[in-house]
N, CA and C atoms as an extended XYZ file, in Angstrom:
546
Properties=species:S:1:pos:R:3:atomname:S:1:resname:S:1:resid:I:1 pbc="F F F"
N         0.599       -1.307        0.069 N   TYR     1
C         0.021        0.141        0.083 CA  TYR     1
C         0.737        1.013        0.074 C   TYR     1
N         1.882        1.139        0.987 N   ALA     2
C         2.386        2.038        1.198 CA  ALA     2
C         3.225        2.910       -0.394 C   ALA     2
N         3.923        1.410       -0.959 N   LEU     3
C         4.425        1.725       -2.486 CA  LEU     3
C         3.651        2.345       -3.435 C   LEU     3
N         2.753        1.987       -3.107 N   SER     4
C         1.631        2.320       -4.540 CA  SER     4
C         1.245        3.885       -4.276 C   SER     4
N         0.967        4.286       -2.964 N   PHE     5
C         1.070        5.727       -2.235 CA  PHE     5
C         1.726        6.384       -3.099 C   PHE     5
N         3.101        6.273       -2.699 N   VAL     6
C         4.502        6.995       -3.007 CA  VAL     6
C         4.568        6.741       -4.909 C   VAL     6
N         4.301        6.083       -5.725 N   LEU     7
C         3.827        5.474       -7.378 CA  LEU     7
C         2.735        6.527       -7.632 C   LEU     7
N         1.767        6.318       -6.922 N   ASN     8
C         0.690        7.313       -7.821 CA  ASN     8
C         1.137        8.581       -7.497 C   ASN     8
N         1.745        9.693       -6.414 N   ALA     9
C         2.086       10.616       -6.094 CA  ALA     9
C         2.981       11.049       -7.199 C   ALA     9
N         4.047       10.404       -7.166 N   LEU    10
C         5.002       10.604       -8.642 CA  LEU    10
C         4.042       10.552      -10.105 C   LEU    10
N         3.468        9.619       -9.947 N   TRP    11
C         2.748        9.723      -11.023 CA  TRP    11
C         1.632       10.698      -11.486 C   TRP    11
N         1.221       11.298      -10.562 N   TYR    12
C         0.128       12.177      -10.088 CA  TYR    12
C         0.892       13.595      -11.098 C   TYR    12
N         2.510       13.783      -10.286 N   GLN    13
C         2.762       14.509      -10.656 CA  GLN    13
C         3.201       15.190      -11.906 C   GLN    13
N         3.642       13.831      -12.349 N   ASP    14
C         3.777       13.625      -13.755 CA  ASP    14
C         2.827       14.220      -15.069 C   ASP    14
N         1.729       13.732      -14.366 N   ILE    15
C         0.279       13.980      -15.094 CA  ILE    15
C         0.092       15.673      -14.981 C   ILE    15
N         0.321       15.939      -14.083 N   ALA    16
C         0.084       17.696      -13.765 CA  ALA    16
C         0.991       18.161      -14.800 C   ALA    16
N         2.492       17.734      -14.434 N   ASP    17
C         3.705       18.419      -15.079 CA  ASP    17
C         3.380       18.508      -16.734 C   ASP    17
N         2.667       17.148      -17.181 N   GLN    18
C         2.597       16.991      -18.890 CA  GLN    18
C         1.292       17.889      -19.150 C   GLN    18
N         0.193       17.745      -18.344 N   ALA    19
C        -0.575       18.463      -18.817 CA  ALA    19
C        -0.828       20.036      -19.078 C   ALA    19
N         0.179       20.282      -17.929 N   TYR    20
C         0.615       21.764      -17.890 CA  TYR    20
C         0.852       22.468      -19.049 C   TYR    20
N         2.452       21.530      -19.351 N   LEU    21
C         2.573       21.710      -20.902 CA  LEU    21
C         2.081       21.688      -21.945 C   LEU    21
N         1.369       20.547      -21.947 N   VAL    22
C         0.105       20.576      -23.120 CA  VAL    22
C        -0.494       21.675      -23.564 C   VAL    22
N        -0.957       22.288      -22.255 N   ARG    23
C        -1.544       23.406      -22.452 CA  ARG    23
C        -1.122       24.679      -23.017 C   ARG    23
N         0.311       24.631      -22.728 N   GLY    24
C         0.680       25.710      -23.350 CA  GLY    24
C         1.640       26.785      -22.042 C   GLY    24
N         1.663       26.497      -21.117 N   LYS    25
C         1.612       27.257      -19.596 CA  LYS    25
C         2.953       27.010      -19.152 C   LYS    25
N         4.226       27.904      -18.911 N   ALA    26
C         5.474       27.439      -18.458 CA  ALA    26
C         5.750       27.756      -17.080 C   ALA    26
N         6.239       26.698      -16.824 N   GLN    27
C         6.335       27.054      -15.433 CA  GLN    27
C         7.494       28.020      -14.887 C   GLN    27
N         6.958       28.565      -14.035 N   PRO    28
C         8.215       29.737      -13.385 CA  PRO    28
C         9.810       29.020      -13.050 C   PRO    28
N        10.489       29.714      -13.347 N   ARG    29
C        11.954       29.018      -13.102 CA  ARG    29
C        12.484       29.823      -11.688 C   ARG    29
N        12.786       28.770      -10.971 N   LYS    30
C        13.187       28.881       -9.884 CA  LYS    30
C        14.535       29.203       -9.719 C   LYS    30
N        15.358       29.749       -8.871 N   THR    31
C        16.471       29.755       -8.663 CA  THR    31
C        16.686       28.853       -7.053 C   THR    31
N        17.977       27.905       -7.285 N   PHE    32
C        18.082       27.113       -6.106 CA  PHE    32
C        18.957       27.877       -4.935 C   PHE    32
N        18.572       27.682       -3.647 N   SER    33
C        19.367       28.477       -2.670 CA  SER    33
C        18.965       27.467       -1.411 C   SER    33
N        19.503       27.183       -0.670 N   TRP    34
C        19.329       26.331        0.732 CA  TRP    34
C        18.340       27.511        1.606 C   TRP    34
N        18.278       28.139        1.518 N   GLN    35
C        17.190       29.000        2.261 CA  GLN    35
C        15.884       29.058        1.828 C   GLN    35
N        15.601       29.157       -0.203 N   SER    36
C        14.174       28.738       -0.334 CA  SER    36
C        13.713       26.921       -0.340 C   SER    36
N        15.355       26.590       -0.027 N   TRP    37
C        14.587       24.446       -0.025 CA  TRP    37
C        14.172       24.509        1.165 C   TRP    37
N        14.917       25.625        2.269 N   LEU    38
C        14.333       25.140        3.889 CA  LEU    38
C        12.934       25.727        3.876 C   LEU    38
N        12.522       26.992        3.440 N   ALA    39
C        11.380       27.137        3.275 CA  ALA    39
C        10.400       26.827        2.620 C   ALA    39
N        10.957       26.113        1.422 N   SER    40
C         9.490       24.919        1.222 CA  SER    40
C         9.388       23.894        1.687 C   SER    40
N        10.578       23.264        2.156 N   MET    41
C        10.034       22.177        2.986 CA  MET    41
C         9.159       22.521        4.493 C   MET    41
N         9.844       23.487        5.078 N   GLY    42
C         8.504       23.920        6.167 CA  GLY    42
C         7.390       23.777        5.506 C   GLY    42
N         6.940       25.059        4.676 N   GLU    43
C         5.424       25.307        3.814 CA  GLU    43
C         4.952       23.846        3.990 C   GLU    43
N         5.943       22.759        3.242 N   GLU    44
C         5.150       21.403        2.843 CA  GLU    44
C         4.810       20.977        4.198 C   GLU    44
N         5.921       20.691        5.116 N   ILE    45
C         5.215       20.506        6.537 CA  ILE    45
C         4.164       21.134        7.376 C   ILE    45
N         4.046       22.254        7.089 N   TYR    46
C         2.998       22.625        7.655 CA  TYR    46
C         1.821       22.554        6.959 C   TYR    46
N         1.730       22.509        5.696 N   ARG    47
C         0.681       22.030        4.792 CA  ARG    47
C         0.214       21.113        5.119 C   ARG    47
N         1.186       19.604        5.176 N   ALA    48
C         0.808       18.470        5.387 CA  ALA    48
C         0.138       18.424        6.682 C   ALA    48
N         0.865       19.382        7.960 N   LEU    49
C        -0.240       19.260        9.056 CA  LEU    49
C        -1.211       19.652        8.916 C   LEU    49
N        -1.426       20.908        8.479 N   MET    50
C        -2.942       21.395        8.168 CA  MET    50
C        -4.047       21.013        7.494 C   MET    50
N        -3.327       19.739        6.641 N   MET    51
C        -4.563       19.155        5.977 CA  MET    51
C        -4.809       17.879        6.367 C   MET    51
N        -4.236       17.535        7.677 N   GLY    52
C        -4.635       16.330        8.293 CA  GLY    52
C        -5.317       17.046        9.502 C   GLY    52
N        -4.904       18.163       10.447 N   PHE    53
C        -6.410       18.464       11.494 CA  PHE    53
C        -7.155       18.894       10.391 C   PHE    53
N        -7.436       19.210        8.964 N   PHE    54
C        -8.560       19.372        8.406 CA  PHE    54
C        -9.383       17.649        8.118 C   PHE    54
N        -8.866       16.953        7.863 N   LEU    55
C        -9.204       15.649        7.925 CA  LEU    55
C        -9.948       15.314        9.116 C   LEU    55
N        -8.927       15.653       10.282 N   ILE    56
C        -9.841       14.916       11.338 CA  ILE    56
C       -10.863       16.086       11.848 C   ILE    56
N       -11.241       17.117       11.448 N   GLN    57
C       -12.113       18.148       11.354 CA  GLN    57
C       -13.383       17.641       10.759 C   GLN    57
N       -12.832       17.274        9.221 N   CYS    58
C       -13.850       16.625        8.637 CA  CYS    58
C       -14.831       15.028        9.588 C   CYS    58
N       -14.175       14.082        9.616 N   THR    59
C       -14.397       13.407       10.687 CA  THR    59
C       -14.928       13.817       11.902 C   THR    59
N       -14.542       14.547       12.406 N   LEU    60
C       -15.399       14.683       13.754 CA  LEU    60
C       -16.907       15.377       13.720 C   LEU    60
N       -16.806       16.653       12.198 N   ILE    61
C       -17.745       17.214       12.359 CA  ILE    61
C       -18.740       15.882       11.747 C   ILE    61
N       -18.737       14.905       10.856 N   ALA    62
C       -19.240       14.171       10.505 CA  ALA    62
C       -20.282       13.310       11.550 C   ALA    62
N       -19.713       13.146       12.580 N   VAL    63
C       -20.532       12.513       13.764 CA  VAL    63
C       -21.704       13.562       14.322 C   VAL    63
N       -21.698       14.861       14.245 N   VAL    64
C       -22.846       15.359       14.533 CA  VAL    64
C       -23.922       15.042       14.452 C   VAL    64
N       -25.296       15.428       15.146 N   PRO    65
C       -26.186       14.775       14.709 CA  PRO    65
C       -26.968       15.671       13.739 C   PRO    65
N       -27.601       15.060       13.026 N   TRP    66
C       -28.584       15.850       11.845 CA  TRP    66
C       -27.752       16.522       10.856 C   TRP    66
N       -26.675       17.093       11.153 N   VAL    67
C       -26.329       17.899       10.072 CA  VAL    67
C       -24.503       17.899        9.804 C   VAL    67
N       -24.371       16.787       10.724 N   GLY    68
C       -22.810       16.211       10.365 CA  GLY    68
C       -22.349       15.881        9.430 C   GLY    68
N       -22.957       14.826        8.986 N   SER    69
C       -23.047       13.898        7.780 CA  SER    69
C       -22.760       15.113        6.435 C   SER    69
N       -23.642       15.613        6.227 N   LEU    70
C       -23.840       16.951        5.191 CA  LEU    70
C       -22.343       17.394        5.732 C   LEU    70
N       -22.195       18.533        6.641 N   LEU    71
C       -21.234       19.217        6.726 CA  LEU    71
C       -19.738       18.888        6.633 C   LEU    71
N       -19.829       17.512        7.020 N   GLY    72
C       -18.327       16.445        6.651 CA  GLY    72
C       -18.477       16.217        5.221 C   GLY    72
N       -19.197       15.556        4.406 N   THR    73
C       -19.284       15.410        3.131 CA  THR    73
C       -18.907       17.140        2.498 C   THR    73
N       -19.459       18.295        2.396 N   LEU    74
C       -18.800       19.541        2.109 CA  LEU    74
C       -17.429       19.464        2.310 C   LEU    74
N       -17.193       19.338        3.685 N   MET    75
C       -15.653       19.523        3.816 CA  MET    75
C       -14.978       18.697        3.026 C   MET    75
N       -15.309       17.140        2.735 N   LEU    76
C       -14.376       16.319        1.941 CA  LEU    76
C       -14.160       17.129        0.449 C   LEU    76
N       -15.253       17.770        0.181 N   CYS    77
C       -15.517       18.197       -1.330 CA  CYS    77
C       -14.422       19.122       -1.396 C   CYS    77
N       -14.178       19.907       -0.298 N   TRP    78
C       -13.126       20.826        0.076 CA  TRP    78
C       -11.749       20.701       -0.376 C   TRP    78
N       -11.298       19.641        0.182 N   LEU    79
C       -10.465       18.799        0.426 CA  LEU    79
C       -10.072       18.243       -0.804 C   LEU    79
N       -11.030       17.360       -1.559 N   TYR    80
C       -10.416       16.988       -2.702 CA  TYR    80
C       -10.139       18.032       -3.696 C   TYR    80
N       -11.035       18.887       -3.450 N   ALA    81
C       -10.808       20.281       -4.492 CA  ALA    81
C        -9.439       20.796       -4.490 C   ALA    81
N        -8.833       20.728       -3.310 N   PHE    82
C        -7.818       21.382       -2.795 CA  PHE    82
C        -6.559       20.518       -3.213 C   PHE    82
N        -6.668       19.390       -3.092 N   TYR    83
C        -5.956       18.346       -3.416 CA  TYR    83
C        -5.583       18.816       -5.244 C   TYR    83
N        -6.752       18.413       -5.441 N   SER    84
C        -6.577       18.652       -7.423 CA  SER    84
C        -6.060       19.672       -7.801 C   SER    84
N        -6.537       21.137       -7.364 N   PHE    85
C        -5.685       22.079       -7.665 CA  PHE    85
C        -4.501       22.291       -7.206 C   PHE    85
N        -3.801       21.357       -6.031 N   GLU    86
C        -2.747       22.123       -5.376 CA  GLU    86
C        -1.546       22.050       -6.449 C   GLU    86
N        -1.380       20.799       -7.367 N   TYR    87
C        -0.838       20.741       -8.152 CA  TYR    87
C        -0.559       21.780       -9.474 C   TYR    87
N        -1.628       22.551       -9.744 N   VAL    88
C        -1.493       23.691      -10.266 CA  VAL    88
C        -0.864       24.905       -9.738 C   VAL    88
N        -1.226       24.935       -8.851 N   TRP    89
C        -0.878       26.047       -7.770 CA  TRP    89
C         0.519       25.771       -7.587 C   TRP    89
N         0.836       24.752       -7.341 N   VAL    90
C         2.616       24.793       -7.251 CA  VAL    90
C         3.362       25.015       -8.485 C   VAL    90
N         2.623       24.250       -9.503 N   LEU    91
C         3.243       24.465      -10.780 CA  LEU    91
C         3.246       26.192      -11.262 C   LEU    91
N         2.151       27.247      -10.893 N   GLN    92
C         2.207       28.385      -11.051 CA  GLN    92
C         3.303       28.922      -10.141 C   GLN    92
N         3.775       28.455       -9.242 N   GLY    93
C         4.863       29.241       -7.917 CA  GLY    93
C         4.315       29.673       -6.772 C   GLY    93
N         2.738       29.539       -6.457 N   TRP    94
C         1.961       30.095       -5.356 CA  TRP    94
C         2.564       29.369       -3.935 C   TRP    94
N         2.587       30.415       -3.195 N   ASP    95
C         2.666       30.220       -1.585 CA  ASP    95
C         1.445       29.578       -1.310 C   ASP    95
N         1.590       28.947        0.113 N   LEU    96
C         0.794       28.588        0.800 CA  LEU    96
C        -0.231       29.211        0.874 C   LEU    96
N         0.015       30.824        1.416 N   GLU    97
C        -1.143       31.728        2.111 CA  GLU    97
C        -1.671       31.951        0.777 C   GLU    97
N        -1.222       32.480       -0.758 N   THR    98
C        -1.839       32.988       -2.193 CA  THR    98
C        -2.686       31.746       -2.258 C   THR    98
N        -2.374       30.263       -1.958 N   ARG    99
C        -2.649       29.277       -2.387 CA  ARG    99
C        -4.400       29.331       -1.558 C   ARG    99
N        -4.523       29.552       -0.284 N   LEU   100
C        -5.466       29.349        0.688 CA  LEU   100
C        -6.122       30.689        0.374 C   LEU   100
N        -5.698       31.709        0.414 N   THR   101
C        -6.442       33.010       -0.124 CA  THR   101
C        -7.339       32.787       -1.425 C   THR   101
N        -6.554       32.249       -2.547 N   HIS   102
C        -7.902       32.344       -3.568 CA  HIS   102
C        -8.715       31.057       -3.056 C   HIS   102
N        -8.310       29.855       -2.863 N   PHE   103
C        -9.457       28.559       -2.311 CA  PHE   103
C       -10.331       29.581       -1.844 C   PHE   103
N       -10.473       30.432       -0.563 N   GLU   104
C       -10.980       30.791        0.526 CA  GLU   104
C       -12.212       31.911       -0.313 C   GLU   104
N       -11.460       32.713       -1.435 N   THR   105
C       -12.326       33.312       -1.973 CA  THR   105
C       -13.310       32.535       -3.219 C   THR   105
N       -13.357       31.922       -3.265 N   ARG   106
C       -13.677       30.631       -4.334 CA  ARG   106
C       -14.318       29.562       -3.553 C   ARG   106
N       -14.599       29.751       -2.455 N   PHE   107
C       -14.855       28.296       -1.729 CA  PHE   107
C       -16.468       27.375       -2.460 C   PHE   107
N       -17.731       28.096       -2.834 N   ALA   108
C       -18.338       27.659       -3.362 CA  ALA   108
C       -18.223       26.740       -4.724 C   ALA   108
N       -17.043       27.645       -5.718 N   TYR   109
C       -16.594       26.382       -6.875 CA  TYR   109
C       -15.748       25.260       -6.639 C   TYR   109
N       -15.297       25.132       -5.489 N   TYR   110
C       -14.195       24.709       -5.463 CA  TYR   110
C       -15.105       23.374       -4.338 C   TYR   110
N       -16.211       23.375       -3.613 N   ALA   111
C       -17.531       22.747       -3.541 CA  ALA   111
C       -17.900       22.054       -4.014 C   ALA   111
N       -18.379       22.601       -5.307 N   GLY   112
C       -18.869       22.014       -6.552 CA  GLY   112
C       -17.710       21.189       -7.238 C   GLY   112
N       -16.761       21.887       -7.171 N   PHE   113
C       -15.292       21.066       -8.106 CA  PHE   113
C       -15.522       19.602       -7.684 C   PHE   113
N       -15.143       20.014       -6.279 N   GLY   114
C       -14.601       18.350       -5.609 CA  GLY   114
C       -15.904       17.331       -5.077 C   GLY   114
N       -17.207       17.606       -5.232 N   ALA   115
C       -18.286       16.797       -4.652 CA  ALA   115
C       -18.548       15.694       -5.974 C   ALA   115
N       -18.454       15.683       -7.569 N   PRO   116
C       -18.634       13.943       -7.707 CA  PRO   116
C       -17.977       12.978       -7.335 C   PRO   116
N       -16.591       13.721       -7.135 N   ALA   117
C       -15.565       12.761       -6.383 CA  ALA   117
C       -15.791       12.060       -5.255 C   ALA   117
N       -16.101       13.136       -4.254 N   THR   118
C       -16.166       12.571       -3.392 CA  THR   118
C       -17.484       12.049       -3.003 C   THR   118
N       -18.445       12.227       -3.627 N   LEU   119
C       -19.934       11.357       -4.072 CA  LEU   119
C       -19.577       10.419       -4.088 C   LEU   119
N       -18.973        9.981       -5.235 N   LEU   120
C       -18.488        8.776       -5.871 CA  LEU   120
C       -17.758        7.514       -4.666 C   LEU   120
N       -16.840        8.614       -3.783 N   THR   121
C       -15.998        7.748       -3.043 CA  THR   121
C       -16.662        7.334       -1.990 C   THR   121
N       -17.925        8.360       -1.490 N   LEU   122
C       -18.482        7.560       -0.511 CA  LEU   122
C       -19.262        6.659       -0.489 C   LEU   122
N       -19.633        6.648       -1.532 N   LEU   123
C       -20.648        5.721       -2.145 CA  LEU   123
C       -20.168        4.280       -1.718 C   LEU   123
N       -18.510        3.936       -1.759 N   PHE   124
C       -18.428        2.591       -1.839 CA  PHE   124
C       -17.466        2.146       -0.781 C   PHE   124
N       -17.339        1.228       -0.290 N   PRO   125
C       -16.398        0.826        0.950 CA  PRO   125
C       -15.370        1.151        0.737 C   PRO   125
N       -14.204        1.231        1.987 N   GLY   126
C       -13.015        1.901        1.753 CA  GLY   126
C       -11.873        1.336        1.112 C   GLY   126
N       -11.981        0.207        0.774 N   PHE   127
C       -10.646       -0.287       -0.227 CA  PHE   127
C       -11.208       -0.304       -1.827 C   PHE   127
N       -12.999       -0.289       -2.143 N   ILE   128
C       -13.244        0.021       -3.416 CA  ILE   128
C       -12.992        1.496       -3.540 C   ILE   128
N       -13.274        2.543       -2.432 N   SER   129
C       -13.640        4.006       -2.557 CA  SER   129
C       -11.671        4.303       -3.092 C   SER   129
N       -11.366        3.808       -2.565 N   ALA   130
C        -9.560        4.317       -2.623 CA  ALA   130
C        -9.259        4.359       -4.122 C   ALA   130
N        -9.600        2.677       -4.460 N   GLY   131
C        -9.558        2.578       -6.148 CA  GLY   131
C        -9.931        3.588       -6.155 C   GLY   131
N       -11.247        4.151       -6.674 N   ILE   132
C       -11.710        5.160       -7.545 CA  ILE   132
C       -11.369        6.868       -7.404 C   ILE   132
N       -11.071        6.790       -5.677 N   PHE   133
C        -9.919        8.192       -5.781 CA  PHE   133
C        -8.738        7.984       -6.892 C   PHE   133
N        -7.901        7.065       -6.793 N   ALA   134
C        -6.699        6.518       -7.748 CA  ALA   134
C        -7.599        6.650       -9.382 C   ALA   134
N        -7.880        6.192       -9.465 N   LEU   135
C        -8.752        6.533      -10.925 CA  LEU   135
C        -8.848        7.947      -10.915 C   LEU   135
N       -10.012        8.396      -10.530 N   LEU   136
C       -10.540        9.769      -10.699 CA  LEU   136
C        -9.201       11.035      -10.458 C   LEU   136
N        -8.987       10.220       -9.689 N   PHE   137
C        -7.955       11.905       -9.327 CA  PHE   137
C        -7.149       12.347      -10.619 C   PHE   137
N        -6.238       11.545      -11.433 N   PRO   138
C        -5.796       12.219      -12.900 CA  PRO   138
C        -6.566       13.166      -13.146 C   PRO   138
N        -8.089       12.572      -13.751 N   LEU   139
C        -8.959       13.503      -14.537 CA  LEU   139
C        -9.325       14.753      -13.524 C   LEU   139
N        -9.319       14.704      -12.484 N   PHE   140
C        -8.980       16.055      -11.506 CA  PHE   140
C        -8.237       17.054      -11.788 C   PHE   140
N        -7.395       16.116      -11.769 N   ILE   141
C        -6.110       17.141      -12.285 CA  ILE   141
C        -5.947       17.741      -13.529 C   ILE   141
N        -6.038       17.226      -14.812 N   ILE   142
C        -6.344       17.828      -16.024 CA  ILE   142
C        -7.396       19.072      -15.495 C   ILE   142
N        -8.367       18.247      -15.450 N   LEU   143
C        -9.413       19.869      -15.493 CA  LEU   143
C        -9.120       20.834      -14.382 C   LEU   143
N        -8.596       20.756      -13.230 N   SER   144
C        -8.033       21.972      -12.406 CA  SER   144
C        -7.152       22.850      -13.360 C   SER   144
N        -6.234       22.164      -14.254 N   ILE   145
C        -5.484       22.946      -15.181 CA  ILE   145
C        -6.468       23.684      -16.032 C   ILE   145
N        -7.313       23.105      -16.488 N   GLU   146
C        -8.203       24.110      -17.490 CA  GLU   146
C        -9.012       24.784      -16.970 C   GLU   146
N        -9.251       24.830      -15.359 N   ALA   147
C       -10.325       25.411      -14.625 CA  ALA   147
C        -9.945       27.243      -14.754 C   ALA   147
N       -10.746       27.909      -14.534 N   ASN   148
C       -10.766       29.534      -14.241 CA  ASN   148
C       -11.802       29.925      -13.231 C   ASN   148
N       -11.569       29.394      -11.923 N   PRO   149
C       -12.780       29.788      -11.286 CA  PRO   149
C       -12.529       31.268      -10.551 C   PRO   149
N       -13.802       31.910      -10.550 N   LYS   150
C       -14.119       33.701      -10.555 CA  LYS   150
C       -14.171       33.368       -8.867 C   LYS   150
N       -13.972       34.737       -7.942 N   PRO   151
C       -13.987       35.087       -6.961 CA  PRO   151
C       -15.499       35.093       -6.567 C   PRO   151
N       -16.209       35.303       -5.420 N   ILE   152
C       -17.442       35.649       -5.273 CA  ILE   152
C       -17.199       36.928       -4.305 C   ILE   152
N       -17.982       37.625       -5.035 N   ARG   153
C       -18.178       39.098       -4.704 CA  ARG   153
C       -19.093       39.393       -3.508 C   ARG   153
N       -18.693       39.528       -2.674 N   PHE   154
C       -19.903       39.680       -1.597 CA  PHE   154
C       -20.126       41.361       -1.333 C   PHE   154
N       -21.450       41.334       -0.688 N   THR   155
C       -22.241       42.711        0.112 CA  THR   155
C       -22.513       42.423        1.129 C   THR   155
N       -23.117       43.252        1.814 N   PRO   156
C       -23.054       43.139        3.612 CA  PRO   156
C       -24.216       42.068        2.998 C   PRO   156
N       -25.252       42.010        2.744 N   GLN   157
C       -26.202       40.789        2.789 CA  GLN   157
C       -25.835       39.124        2.336 C   GLN   157
N       -24.557       39.317        2.089 N   HIS   158
C       -24.236       38.221        1.856 CA  HIS   158
C       -23.286       37.509        2.723 C   HIS   158
N       -22.870       38.434        4.215 N   HIS   159
C       -22.012       37.744        5.284 CA  HIS   159
C       -22.080       36.638        5.374 C   HIS   159
N       -23.701       36.267        5.535 N   ILE   160
C       -24.015       35.056        6.441 CA  ILE   160
C       -23.402       34.265        5.731 C   ILE   160
N       -23.203       34.001        4.026 N   VAL   161
C       -23.283       32.800        3.172 CA  VAL   161
C       -21.675       32.433        3.274 C   VAL   161
N       -20.901       33.719        3.650 N   ARG   162
C       -19.219       33.264        3.388 CA  ARG   162
C       -18.771       32.684        4.911 C   ARG   162
N       -18.076       31.826        4.489 N   PRO   163
C       -17.545       31.155        6.062 CA  PRO   163
C       -16.290       31.804        6.479 C   PRO   163
N       -16.347       31.987        7.648 N   PRO   164
C       -14.674       32.568        8.292 CA  PRO   164
C       -14.128       31.777        8.345 C   PRO   164
N       -13.133       31.773        7.141 N   ASN   165
C       -11.718       31.269        7.234 CA  ASN   165
C       -11.986       29.530        7.462 C   ASN   165
N       -12.413       28.985        6.804 N   PHE   166
C       -12.283       27.510        7.100 CA  PHE   166
C       -11.763       26.686        8.285 C   PHE   166
N       -12.073       27.158        9.213 N   LEU   167
C       -11.304       26.402       10.819 CA  LEU   167
C        -9.963       26.327       10.094 C   LEU   167
N        -9.203       25.281        9.874 N   PHE   168
C        -7.671       25.291        9.879 CA  PHE   168
C        -7.222       25.425        8.506 C   PHE   168
N        -8.386       25.643        7.710 N   PHE   169
C        -8.036       25.812        6.264 CA  PHE   169
C        -8.057       27.282        6.209 C   PHE   169
N        -7.118       27.930        6.934 N   SER   170
C        -7.310       29.487        6.803 CA  SER   170
C        -6.045       30.246        6.657 C   SER   170
N        -5.808       31.254        6.135 N   SER   171
C        -4.551       31.830        5.912 CA  SER   171
C        -3.988       32.384        7.161 C   SER   171
N        -5.457       32.620        7.917 N   SER   172
C        -4.528       33.402        9.340 CA  SER   172
C        -3.197       32.751        9.985 C   SER   172
N        -3.833       31.317        9.765 N   PHE   173
C        -2.900       30.595       10.559 CA  PHE   173
C        -1.264       30.312       10.160 C   PHE   173
N        -1.395       30.972        8.631 N   HIS   174
C         0.074       30.406        8.057 CA  HIS   174
C         1.014       31.181        8.754 C   HIS   174
N         2.216       30.425        8.671 N   VAL   175
C         3.314       30.697        9.148 CA  VAL   175
C         4.353       31.336        7.897 C   VAL   175
N         4.821       32.530        7.868 N   ASP   176
C         5.807       32.926        6.681 CA  ASP   176
C         7.215       32.239        6.775 C   ASP   176
N         7.296       31.056        5.878 N   PHE   177
C         8.629       30.771        6.390 CA  PHE   177
C         9.878       31.314        5.541 C   PHE   177
N         9.246       32.403        4.637 N   SER   178
C        10.838       32.965        4.288 CA  SER   178
C        11.337       33.688        5.022 C   SER   178
N        10.510       34.696        5.882 N   THR   179
C        11.221       35.685        6.733 CA  THR   179
C        11.463       35.014        7.980 C   THR   179
N        10.723       33.735        8.402 N   SER   180
C        11.374       33.349        9.535 CA  SER   180
C        12.946       32.632        9.693 C   SER   180
N        13.579       32.641        8.758 N   LEU   181
C        14.961       32.101        8.720 CA  LEU   181
C        15.785       32.515        8.236 C   LEU   181
N        15.680       34.011        8.040 N   ARG   182
C        16.321       34.971        7.901 CA  ARG   182
C        17.419       35.093        9.618 C   ARG   182
């Protein structure tokens, strides 16, 4: 299982790279430095922890009576969409704070984007669900490269609709790793 997880991660990155190139988009060139490498590693560790906490929140919210399963499913839709779009954002050179801000201003789009795959994986038992995820995920990576979600414009009467910084999916928790290494 662990080997397939590592291989899938490598293949997903290759799929994203190739789809990005086919689309005619160039990857930003980065110059290597130990400071930038350490900053990116710190950001990745932070991102992994943040996603882990978000997944724990999804699980805990799902057990709340009456609305828990609906809210848990919605949060899984966001998580699936974030995973799909993260390949594009990394290829574009976005830092974690930019990704989170972008995501939070387009939360409705991302809920809809992640819904088909989330609902398909929730319909089946764990092992089959993991296989469905592995099969669908490359398609969603390619779709994310083609997508162009627009931000939601809020007026005072819409303040109830906008969720306040998705708990741990929040740029307010972001640590600026590039300046903390100086």
